[in-house]
C-alpha positions, -999 to 999 in steps of 0.1 A, spaced: 670 243 -9 700 260 4 718 291 -9 740 269 -30 710 252 -46 719 220 -29 691 199 -14 700 192 22 704 155 30 676 142 52 683 110 72 658 83 65 636 72 93 621 38 86 588 27 101 564 -1 96 531 7 78 513 -3 111 530 26 129 524 52 102 493 67 121 515 70 152 537 95 133 511 110 110 475 107 124 460 118 91 470 85 75 456 52 84 473 19 78 445 8 54 448 41 35 485 35 31 480 -1 21 457 11 -7 482 36 -18 509 9 -18 486 -15 -38 479 11 -65 513 29 -66 539 4 -54 563 10 -83 561 48 -79 566 47 -41 596 24 -45 612 45 -73 608 76 -52 624 61 -22 592 62 -1 591 25 4 619 0 7 620 -37 12 640 -53 41 637 -89 33 599 -95 31 592 -65 53 579 -33 38 592 -1 54 583 35 49 609 62 47 589 87 67 607 119 56 604 109 20 568 99 24 560 134 38 578 150 9 561 128 -16 527 136 -2 535 173 -1 546 173 -37 510 162 -46 519 127 -58 489 112 -40 464 136 -55 449 108 -76 453 73 -61 430 51 -80 401 53 -104 391 85 -121 411 117 -117 382 136 -100 376 158 -131 412 172 -132 
């Protein structure tokens, strides 16, 4: 947030899921595919993923924000006792 309470605009950087671990080594392609399988609607609604024809692309800055906001705390199954 800036002093004017305006969220600064971050330019999207689109990458293929196969290149995610090159930019964020903590995440594997398989881990992202599982996330996509279970939370596809949420990811698209949040602007984390976009479709370019048949290709799935990840908006890397938004992905980082989405993860940092705790949206992937529970991916599938039980909520871990939360």
